[in-house]
MARRO-160831 format. One record per atom (N, C-alpha, C, O, CB): residue in three letters; x negated, y negated, z negated. Coordinates in pm, whole numbers, plus 50000, padded with zeros to 5 digits. Glycine has a CB too. Example, Ala and Ser with C-alpha at 12.3 -4.5 7.8 and 13.67 -1.06 7.14 Angstrom:
# residues 2
ALA486815056949220ALA487705045049220ALA486805033049220ALA485765033249154ALA488695044749095SER487155022549292SER486335010649286SER487104999749213SER486594988649196SER485925006049428
# end
This chain:
# residues 258
UNK491794949858312UNK493014945558244UNK493374955458135UNK493694951758022UNK494174944058344UNK493294968558173UNK493604978958075UNK492664978657957UNK493084980857844UNK493544992458140UNK491354975857982UNK490384975157873UNK490704963857778UNK490564965157656UNK488994973457928UNK491124952457836UNK491474940857751UNK492664944257663UNK492714940457546UNK491784928457837UNK493634951357720UNK494824955157642UNK494454964457528UNK494964962957417UNK495874961857732UNK493574973957554UNK493154983257450UNK492434976057336UNK492654979057218UNK492244994057508UNK491594966657372UNK490884958857269UNK491874951057185UNK491754950357062UNK489864949157334UNK492874945157252UNK493884937357178UNK494644946257082UNK494924942456968UNK494874930557276UNK494984958357130UNK495714967757043UNK494874971556922UNK495354972056809UNK496124980357121UNK493604974356951UNK492694977956841UNK492574966656740UNK492614968956619UNK491304981656894UNK492424954256792UNK492314942556701UNK493574940956618UNK493524938056498UNK492054929756782UNK494724942856685UNK496004941756611UNK496084952456504UNK496514949856391UNK497214942956707UNK495654964656540UNK495684975856444UNK494774973156325UNK495134975356209UNK495274988856513UNK493564968256357UNK492614965056250UNK493164953956162UNK493064954556039UNK491244960856308UNK493754943856225UNK494344932956149UNK495454937756058UNK495574933355944UNK494884922356243UNK496274947056111UNK497354952556028UNK496794960055908UNK497324958955797UNK498254961856112UNK495724967655932UNK495104975055822UNK494554965455716UNK494734967455596UNK493964984255876UNK493864954855763UNK493304945055669UNK494404938555588UNK494294936955466UNK492494934155745UNK495494934755656UNK496614928355585UNK497214938055483UNK497554934155371UNK497704923655685UNK497354950755525UNK497914960855433UNK497034962555311UNK497524963255198UNK498084974355504UNK495704963255335UNK494774964555221UNK494864952555129UNK494864954055007UNK493334966155270UNK494934940655188UNK495034928455106UNK496324928455024UNK496334924954906UNK494984915955195UNK497424932455092UNK498694932855019UNK498644943254906UNK499144940754797UNK499854936055114UNK498044954754934UNK497944965254833UNK497074960654716UNK497394963054600UNK497364978154894UNK495944953954749UNK495064948754643UNK495784938254561UNK495664937854438UNK493774942954703UNK496544929654630UNK497294919554558UNK498334925654467UNK498544921154354UNK497964910054655UNK499004936354517UNK499994943254435UNK499344949354312UNK499894948654202UNK500704954054516UNK498174955554331UNK497454961254217UNK497084950554115UNK497184952753994UNK496194968554264UNK496644938954163UNK496294928054072UNK497514923453994UNK497434920853874UNK495694916354150UNK498644922254063UNK499874917953995UNK500284928153889UNK500624924553777UNK501024915954097UNK500254941153927UNK500634951453832UNK499684951853713UNK500124953353599UNK500644965053901UNK498384950453739UNK497404950353631UNK497604938353539UNK497504939553417UNK495984950253688UNK497904926853600UNK498154914853520UNK499394916553434UNK499434912253319UNK498284902653609UNK500434922853494UNK501654925153417UNK501404934553299UNK501924932553190UNK502744931053508UNK500574944853324UNK500244953953215UNK499474946753105UNK499714949152987UNK499424965853268UNK498554938053143UNK497794930553043UNK498704921452962UNK498564920052841UNK496694922353110UNK499664915153033UNK500604906352963UNK501454914352865UNK501664910252750UNK501514898953064UNK501954926052912UNK502754934352823UNK501934939252704UNK502444939852592UNK503334946352899UNK500664942752729UNK499804947552621UNK499574936552518UNK499634938952397UNK498454952352678UNK499314924252566UNK499134913152472UNK500414910552394UNK500364907452275UNK498704900452547UNK501554911752462UNK502824909652393UNK503054920252287UNK503544917352178UNK503974909552494UNK502704932752319UNK502844943552222UNK501924941552102UNK502334943751988UNK502554957052287UNK500694937252128UNK499764934452018UNK500264923051930UNK500174923651808UNK498364931152073UNK500794912651995UNK501324901351920UNK502504905651833UNK502634901451718UNK501744890052015UNK503374914151890UNK504514918951813UNK504064927751697UNK504624926951587UNK505474926851904UNK503044936051722UNK502514944451615UNK501914936151504UNK502094939151386UNK501464954051670UNK501194925351542UNK500624916451440UNK501734909751360UNK501624908251238UNK499724905751506UNK502814905651428UNK503934899451358UNK504574909251260UNK504894905551147UNK504984894351459UNK504754921751303UNK505314931851215UNK504424934151094UNK504894935350980UNK505534944951290UNK503114934651121UNK502174937051012UNK502184925450913UNK502194927650792UNK500754939051067UNK502184913050965UNK502214901450876UNK503494901250793UNK503474898150674UNK502094888450957UNK504624904650858UNK505884904950786UNK505884915750680UNK506444914050572UNK507044906950882UNK505254927050711UNK505184937950615UNK504334933950494UNK504644937750381UNK504614950450680UNK503274926450520UNK502434921650409UNK503254912750316UNK503194914150194UNK501204914150462UNK504014903550376UNK504844894550296UNK505874902550215UNK506084899850096UNK505554884350386UNK506504912350281UNK507494920550213UNK506864928550099UNK507414929449990UNK508184930050312UNK505694934350127UNK505004942250025UNK504614933749906UNK504744937949791UNK503764949050083UNK504124921649933UNK503754912549824UNK504974909249737UNK504884909149614UNK503134899649880UNK506104906449803UNK507314903049730UNK507814914749646UNK508194913049530UNK508404898449826UNK507804926849706UNK508274938549633UNK507354941949516UNK507804945349407UNK508384950449727UNK506044940849542UNK505084943849434UNK505254934049318UNK505194937949202UNK503634943249488UNK505474921349351UNK505674911249247UNK506964913849171UNK506984912849048UNK505704897149308UNK508034917249243UNK509304920049178UNK509194931949084UNK509704931648972UNK510394922649282UNK508524942549130UNK508364954249043UNK507514950948922UNK507804955148810UNK507754965849121UNK506444943348945UNK505574939748834UNK506324931348732UNK506174933348611UNK504354932248884UNK507144921748780UNK507924913448689UNK508904921848608UNK509114919348489UNK508684902648767UNK509504931848673UNK510404940648599UNK509674948248490UNK510174949648378UNK511064950448693UNK508484953148524UNK507694960348425UNK507214951048313UNK507114954948197UNK506494967148492UNK506924938548351UNK506504928848250UNK507594926948147UNK507334926748027UNK506134915348316UNK508844925448195UNK509954923548103UNK510104935248008UNK510304933247888UNK511234921648180UNK510004947448061UNK510154959247975UNK508984960647878UNK509174964047761UNK510274971748059UNK507774957947927UNK506614959347839UNK506584948447732UNK506194950947618UNK505334958947921UNK507004936347771UNK507064925747671UNK508034929347559UNK507784926647442UNK507474912447735UNK509154935547598UNK510154939247498UNK509704951147414UNK509824950947292UNK511484942347567UNK509194961547481UNK508894974047411UNK507534974147343UNK507394979247232UNK508984985447506UNK506524968447409UNK505164969347357UNK504734956747282UNK504454957047163UNK504204972047471UNK504694945747357UNK504214933347296UNK505164928747186UNK504724924347080UNK504054922347402UNK506474929647213UNK507434925447111UNK507284933146982UNK507354927446873UNK508844926947163UNK507064946146995UNK506904954346875UNK505634950646799UNK505634949846677UNK506894969146912UNK504544948546874UNK503294944846809UNK503414931646734UNK502974930446620UNK502184943846912UNK504024921846798UNK504174908746734UNK505134909446616UNK504954902146518UNK504664898446836UNK506144917946624UNK507064919546511UNK506344925546391UNK506544921246277UNK508254928446550UNK505504935546418UNK504714941446309UNK503814930846244UNK503704930146122UNK503864953246362UNK503184922746328UNK502314912246275UNK503114902246193UNK502674898046086UNK501584905046390UNK504274898546243UNK505104888846172UNK505564894246038UNK505504887145938UNK506304884946257UNK506014906746035UNK506474912645909UNK505344913945809UNK505514911145690UNK507094926445935UNK504154918145858UNK503024919545767UNK502594906345709UNK502344905345588UNK501864925945837UNK502484896145793UNK502084883045744UNK503134877145650UNK502794870445552UNK501844873545861UNK504404879645679UNK505464874545592UNK505374880745453UNK505504873745353UNK506844877345653UNK505144893845447UNK505014900545318UNK503844895145237UNK503934892745116UNK504854915745338UNK502714893145309UNK501514888245241UNK501714874045189UNK501364870845076UNK500304888745335UNK502304865645274UNK502524851845234UNK503494850845116UNK503314842545027UNK503044843745352UNK504514859345115UNK505474859145005UNK504844863944876UNK505194858944768UNK506674867745039UNK503944873444884UNK503294878544762UNK502184869444713UNK501764870144598UNK502734892344787UNK501694860644805UNK500644851444766UNK499304858144748UNK498404852244687UNK501014844544641UNK499134870244797UNK497864877344781UNK497344881544918UNK498064881445017UNK498024889644689UNK496074885244920UNK495464890445042UNK495074904845018UNK494454908144916UNK494214881945085UNK495444913345112UNK495094927545100UNK494884933345240UNK494784925945337UNK496194935545023UNK494844946545249UNK494594953245376UNK495694950745478UNK495484951445599UNK494434968045354UNK496894947645426UNK497984944945519UNK497724932645604UNK498144931945720UNK499284943145442UNK497024923045546UNK496704910945622UNK495804914145739UNK496044909645851UNK496054900545532UNK494764921945714UNK493884925745823UNK494604934145928UNK494364932546048UNK492674933245769UNK495474943145883UNK496244951345978UNK497164942646062UNK497344944946182UNK497064961945903UNK497754932545997UNK498644923546071UNK497864915546175UNK498314913846288UNK499374914045975UNK496714910546134UNK495884903246229UNK495464912146346UNK495434907746461UNK494644897546157UNK495134924846315UNK494754934246420UNK495914936446518UNK495704936646639UNK494304947646359UNK497124938046464UNK498284939946552UNK498534927546637UNK498884928546754UNK499534943146469UNK498344915846577UNK498544903446650UNK497514902046762UNK497844897846873UNK498454891546555UNK496274905646732UNK495244905146834UNK495554914746950UNK495354911347066UNK493884908546773UNK496064926546917UNK496454936047022UNK497564930247108UNK497584931947230UNK496904949346960UNK498494923547044UNK499584917347119UNK499084906547213UNK499524905547327UNK500614911547026UNK498174898547166UNK497614887947250UNK496874893847368UNK496994888947481UNK496674878947169UNK496104904347344UNK495374910947453UNK496344916847556UNK496074916447676UNK494454922047398UNK497464922347508UNK498454927947599UNK499054917047688UNK499254919147807UNK499574935047520UNK499324905547629UNK499864894347707UNK498844889947811UNK499214887147925UNK500234882547615UNK497594889347774UNK496544885447869UNK496434895547983UNK496264891848099UNK495194884047797UNK496544908447949UNK496464918648053UNK497604917248154UNK497394918348274UNK496494932647989UNK498794914748104UNK499934912848193UNK499744900448279UNK500124900148396UNK501244911848114UNK499164890148220UNK498914877948297UNK497934880548411UNK498094875148520UNK498374867048206UNK496914888848383UNK495954892148489UNK496624900048601UNK496264898448718UNK494774900048432UNK497574908548567UNK498234916648670UNK499104908248761UNK499424912548872UNK499084927548606UNK499484896148717UNK500314887348799UNK499474877348877UNK500034868848948UNK501304879948712UNK498174878148866UNK497304868748936UNK497444870349086UNK497204881149139UNK495834870848894UNK497844859749156UNK498064860549301UNK496774862449379UNK496804866349495UNK498764847949350UNK495634859849316UNK494344861649384UNK493674874749345UNK492454876049357UNK493414849949351UNK494474884549297UNK493864896649241UNK493044904249344UNK492044910649308UNK494924905649184UNK493444903849473UNK492704911449573UNK491364904949605UNK490504911449664UNK493524912749699UNK491154892249568UNK489854886049585UNK488904889949473UNK487694887749482UNK490004870849591UNK489454895849367UNK488654898549248UNK488494913449219UNK487624917249142UNK489264891849130UNK489324921949280UNK489224936149254UNK489564944149379UNK490194939049472UNK490144940149140UNK489134956649380UNK489364965349495UNK490634973449474UNK491244972949367UNK488154974649517UNK491014980849577UNK492184989549566UNK491925000349461UNK492865004849396UNK492504995949703UNK490675004349444UNK490345014249341UNK490665008649203UNK491245015549119UNK488855018149349UNK490274996049178UNK490574989749050UNK492084988549028UNK492584991348918UNK489934975849042UNK492794984449133UNK494244982449122UNK494964995549093UNK495864995949008UNK494804976149250UNK494585006349161UNK495205019349139UNK494925024248997UNK495825029448931UNK494695029649241UNK493695022548949UNK493345026748813UNK494145019048709UNK494625024848612UNK491855024848789UNK494285005948729UNK495034997648635UNK496515001448635UNK497135002148529UNK494874982848669UNK497075004048755UNK498485007848762UNK498725021348696UNK499725023248628UNK498945008248908UNK497805030748716UNK497935043848652UNK497885042548500UNK498625049248428UNK496835053448701UNK497005033848452UNK496905031548308UNK498195025648254UNK498655029348146UNK495735022348277UNK498785016348329UNK500035010148285UNK501175020348281UNK501955020548186UNK500414998548378UNK501245028848384UNK502295039048388UNK502165048648272UNK503165052548211UNK502245046648521UNK500945052548241UNK500725062048132UNK501085056047998UNK501565063247909UNK499275066748131UNK500875043047980UNK501185036647852UNK502685036347823UNK503085034747708UNK500645022547851UNK503515037947925UNK504955038347902UNK505375050847828UNK506475051347772UNK505705037348033UNK504515061047827UNK504815073347757UNK505695082947836UNK506065093547786UNK505475070247629UNK506035079347959UNK506915087748040UNK506155098448118UNK506725108648155UNK507705079048136UNK504885096048143UNK504145105148229UNK502655104148197UNK502165093748153UNK504405102048379UNK501945115148220UNK500485115148209UNK499915112548348UNK500225119848442UNK499945128648148UNK499095102548360UNK498515098848489UNK497005100048482UNK496345092848408UNK498935084448529UNK496455109248560UNK495015111648562UNK494435106248693UNK494965109048801UNK494695126848546UNK493365098648684UNK492755092448801UNK491345097648818UNK490565098048723UNK492745076948789UNK491025101748940UNK489655106148973UNK489155097649090UNK489795096949195UNK489615121549009UNK488015091449071UNK487425082549172UNK486185088949230UNK485305093549157UNK487085068549112UNK486115089349362UNK484935094649432UNK484325083349514UNK484985077649600UNK485315106849524UNK483095080249487UNK482425069449560UNK482785055749506UNK483465054449404UNK482765070149706UNK482315045649575UNK482585031849536UNK483695026049621UNK484075031549724UNK481305023349548UNK484215014649576UNK485315008249646UNK484935004349788UNK483944997349809UNK485784996049570UNK485725008749886UNK485465005250025UNK486024991350052UNK487014987249992UNK486085015750122UNK485384984150143UNK485794970350173UNK487034970650263UNK486974975350376UNK484644962450242UNK488134965650211UNK489374964250287UNK489834949850281UNK489544942650185UNK490474973850233UNK490534945650384UNK491054931950385UNK492134930550278UNK492774940450242UNK491604928250525UNK492344918250227UNK493404916250127UNK494774920850174UNK495524926650096UNK493484901550089UNK495114918550302UNK496404922750354UNK496534937950351UNK497574943250311UNK496594917650497UNK495474944950392UNK495494959450392UNK495634964850250UNK496404974150226UNK494224965050458UNK494904959050157UNK494974963450018UNK496364961149959UNK496854969349882UNK493924956349934UNK496984949949995UNK498324946849944UNK499314957549988UNK500064962749905UNK498774933049993UNK499324960750118UNK500264970750170UNK499944984550113UNK500844992050076UNK500224971050324UNK498664988050105UNK498265001150053UNK498655002549906UNK499105013249864UNK496745003150070UNK498484991949828UNK498864992449687UNK500374994049673UNK500845001249585UNK498394979849613UNK501144987149759UNK502604988449754UNK503025002649790UNK503965007949730UNK503264978249849UNK502345008749887UNK502625022649921UNK502375031649799UNK503185040449770UNK501755027250041UNK501285029349730UNK500965037049609UNK502065035249504UNK502475044949440UNK499595032849551UNK502525022849486UNK503605020349391UNK504865028049428UNK505525033749341UNK503905005349385UNK505195028249556UNK506385035449601UNK506275050349573UNK507225056649527UNK506615033249751UNK505105056049600UNK504905070449576UNK505045073749428UNK505715083449392UNK503525074849628UNK504415065749342UNK504505068049198UNK505925065949149UNK506415073649066UNK503535058749121UNK506595055649199UNK507975052949159UNK508895064549196UNK509775068249119UNK508475040049225UNK508685070349315UNK509485081949355UNK509245093849263UNK510175101149229UNK509175085849499UNK507995095649222UNK507675106749132UNK508355105148997UNK508775115048936UNK506155107849112UNK508485092648951UNK509095090048822UNK510625090648828UNK511275096248740UNK508665076548769UNK511185084848934UNK512645083548941UNK513335095948995UNK514395099748945UNK513005071849027UNK512755102149096UNK513445113049165UNK512855126849137UNK513585136649126UNK513425110449313UNK511545127549125UNK510915140749109UNK510955145848966UNK510765157748941UNK509475140249156UNK511205136648871UNK511215140348728UNK509885146648686UNK509855156448612UNK512375150048700UNK508825140848734UNK507485145948701UNK507035140748565UNK507445129848523UNK506465141948810UNK506195148548497UNK505595143748373UNK504075142948382UNK503405138848288UNK505985152748257UNK503535146948498UNK502095145848521UNK501845141548666UNK502425147148759UNK501385159248491UNK500985131748683UNK500605127148816UNK499095127248826UNK498395121148744UNK501185112848845UNK498585134148926UNK497145134648952UNK496835125449070UNK497415126749177UNK496655149248981UNK495915116049048UNK495585106049150UNK494105107249185UNK493255107349096UNK495925091549102UNK493805108149312UNK492425108849357UNK492195097949463UNK492965096749558UNK492085122949415UNK491145090349444UNK490765080149542UNK489345083149587UNK488395082349510UNK490875065649482UNK489225086749715UNK487905089049776UNK487595076649859UNK488235074249962UNK487875102249863UNK486605068949815UNK486305056249880UNK485795057950022UNK485775048350100UNK485295048549800UNK485375070150057UNK484985072650195UNK483695065550236UNK482765064650155UNK486095068450287UNK483615060550359UNK484705060650458UNK484905074250525UNK483965082050538UNK484445050150564UNK486185077050569UNK487345068350552UNK487945069650412UNK487755079850345UNK488405071750658UNK488665059450369UNK489285059650238UNK490455069550237UNK491255069950330UNK489765045450198UNK490535077450129UNK491625087050113UNK492255085049975UNK491555084749874UNK491115101850131UNK493575083749973UNK494335082649849UNK495255094849840UNK496085097049928UNK495155069149843UNK495095102549734UNK495905114649717UNK496655113949585UNK496055111749480UNK495015127449723UNK497985115749591UNK498825115049472UNK499645127849464UNK500425131049554UNK499765102449476UNK499465135249354UNK500165147949336UNK500945147649205UNK500405143849101UNK499165159849337UNK502225151749210UNK503025152549089UNK503505166749068UNK503505174849161UNK504225142849096UNK503915169748947UNK504415183248914UNK505935183248903UNK506515190748825UNK503795188248781UNK506575174748982UNK508025173548978UNK508735184849048UNK508155195249078UNK508445160649038UNK510025182649073UNK510875193349125UNK510705195549275UNK511115205949326UNK512325190249096UNK510115185949347UNK509935187649491UNK511265188049564UNK512325186749502UNK509165200349519UNK511215189649696UNK512435190049775UNK512115194949916UNK510945196349953UNK513105176049780UNK513165197449993UNK513015200850134UNK512995187950214UNK513985180550217UNK514165210350182UNK511855185150278UNK511715172250347UNK512695170850463UNK513005159650503UNK510295170550398UNK513165181750518UNK514095181050630UNK515525178850585UNK516415176950668UNK514015193750712UNK515755178950455UNK517105177450404UNK517475163050379UNK516855153850431UNK517275185250278UNK518515161350296UNK519035147950268UNK518025139450193UNK518035127150205UNK520315148750189UNK517145145850115UNK516175138250036UNK515175130850122UNK514575120950079UNK515445147449942UNK514985135750246UNK514015129250335UNK514675117050398UNK515035117250516UNK513505139150445UNK514815106650321UNK515505094650368UNK514575084050420UNK513435086750459UNK516335089050260UNK515095071850418UNK514335060550474UNK513095057350392UNK512145051550443UNK515215048250483UNK513115061250263UNK511955058150179UNK510685064650228UNK509625058250229UNK512215062450038UNK510765077250270UNK509585084250321UNK509135078250454UNK507945076550478UNK509895099250338UNK510105075150540UNK509765068950669UNK509145055350647UNK508265051250723UNK511015067750758UNK509585048250544UNK509045034950516UNK507585035850472UNK506775027450510UNK509875027950408UNK507255046050394UNK505865048050352UNK504985050650473UNK503915044850485UNK505765059750251UNK505435059350562UNK504645062550681UNK504525050450773UNK503475048150832UNK505265074450756UNK505605042850787UNK505575031250876UNK504595020750823UNK503835014950901UNK506985025050889UNK504615018450696UNK503705008550638UNK502255012950653UNK501385004850683UNK504045006250490UNK502015025750632UNK500645030650647UNK500165028950791UNK499025025050815UNK500555045550606UNK501035031650887UNK500655030451028UNK500305016051063UNK499425013751146UNK501785035351118UNK500975006451001UNK500714992351032UNK499324987950990UNK498764978651048UNK501754983650965UNK498744994650889UNK497424990650841UNK496345000750883UNK495225000250833UNK497434989150688UNK496705010050974UNK495705019451023UNK495475031250933UNK494355036350924UNK494425012451043UNK496525035850863UNK496435047550777UNK497475057850820UNK498495054450881UNK496645043650628UNK497225070350789UNK498215080950807UNK498735084950669UNK498045083350569UNK497605093250882UNK499965090150666UNK500565094350539UNK501215108050560UNK502155109450637UNK501615083950489UNK500705118050490UNK501225131650501UNK501795136150367UNK501185133950262UNK500135141350550UNK502965142450372UNK503625147450251UNK503715162550256UNK504165168350355UNK505035141250236UNK503295168950148UNK503405183450132UNK504295186050011UNK503905183149898UNK501995190250116UNK505485191450035UNK506415193749924UNK507325205449955UNK507495209350070UNK507255181149897UNK507895211049849UNK508865221849860UNK509615222349727UNK509085217949625UNK508165235749894UNK510825227549727UNK511585228449602UNK510815235749493UNK510355247049513UNK512905235449626UNK510655229349378UNK509945235149265UNK508445234249272UNK507755238849180UNK510315249049253UNK507905228549379UNK506435228149399UNK505855214149387UNK504675212349413UNK506085233849535UNK506645204249348UNK506135190749336UNK505885184349472UNK506285189549576UNK504865190649255UNK505215173149470UNK504895165749593UNK503415162149595UNK502825158749493UNK505765152949605UNK502835162949713UNK501445158649734UNK501445148949851UNK501735152749964UNK500485170949760UNK501105136549824UNK500945126449929UNK499465124649957UNK498665122949865UNK501605112849888UNK499105124950085UNK497725122050127UNK497755110250223UNK498255111350335UNK497065134550194UNK497225099150178UNK497175086950259UNK495725084850299UNK494855083050214UNK497745074450180UNK495465085050430UNK494075084850477UNK493875074350585UNK494715072650674UNK493675098550529UNK492765067450576UNK492405057450676UNK492035064250807UNK491245073650809UNK491225048750626UNK492625059450916UNK492345065251046UNK490915062151088UNK490415051351057UNK493345060151151UNK490245071251159UNK488835069051196UNK488605055951273UNK487575049451256UNK488335080651281UNK489565052151355UNK489395039951435UNK489425027351351UNK489005016651396UNK490475039151541UNK489925028551225UNK490005016951137UNK489015017751022UNK488955008650939UNK491405015551082UNK488245028451015UNK487255029750909UNK486045021250942UNK485675019851058UNK486855044550889UNK485395015450838UNK484215006950862UNK483025015250907UNK481955009750932UNK483844999150736
# end
């Protein structure tokens, strides 16, 4: 009788252990499933943020470009076309042909080319036709033509393959950095280096007044640059001090490099 009781106790004990193991395994499965669900939700939210950032960057880039178009049409193209109009008017009134006619035609041709260039910069499919290297070079050329700053571009390697969304956000980041150098740093020279990598590195240095990043100048604009870079797999580091200008280094993270 005692032996039967001991066997029953052992069986009950073993059964309890099996049930406990099953419950523990089930709990682990539930916890693991919950973690997977949370991870997928976080990835989905990150993708939504990234997509929204792309839309915002596209809108801001277009708005800035349109603003520059208005100023350039007034200051550059308008002046060229006015010169052409005045020259042709003088020639037509005199009824003769001379060197002024050719000069007027040359100015008119320059104006037409300028209009075409601006039209290309507004092309919504520009990222299908050019790389970030091309876009940065063109933007630097446009900034320098305003006469406000000297912009030097150095390219290392060939254009790395980036998705259109990544290029859009990266180009907008570049625009923000250059805009800050012009508006706040009071720089007259900007040095731009693009190392196609991989990983891709974009370095922008100005000779402006600089600032203390821990002070009031370190506002939401700097955080916005870093946040946008993080969304596309880039890091953004700023090296600045009062009187020492600013150096931005935007670099593709190894996990996102091709």
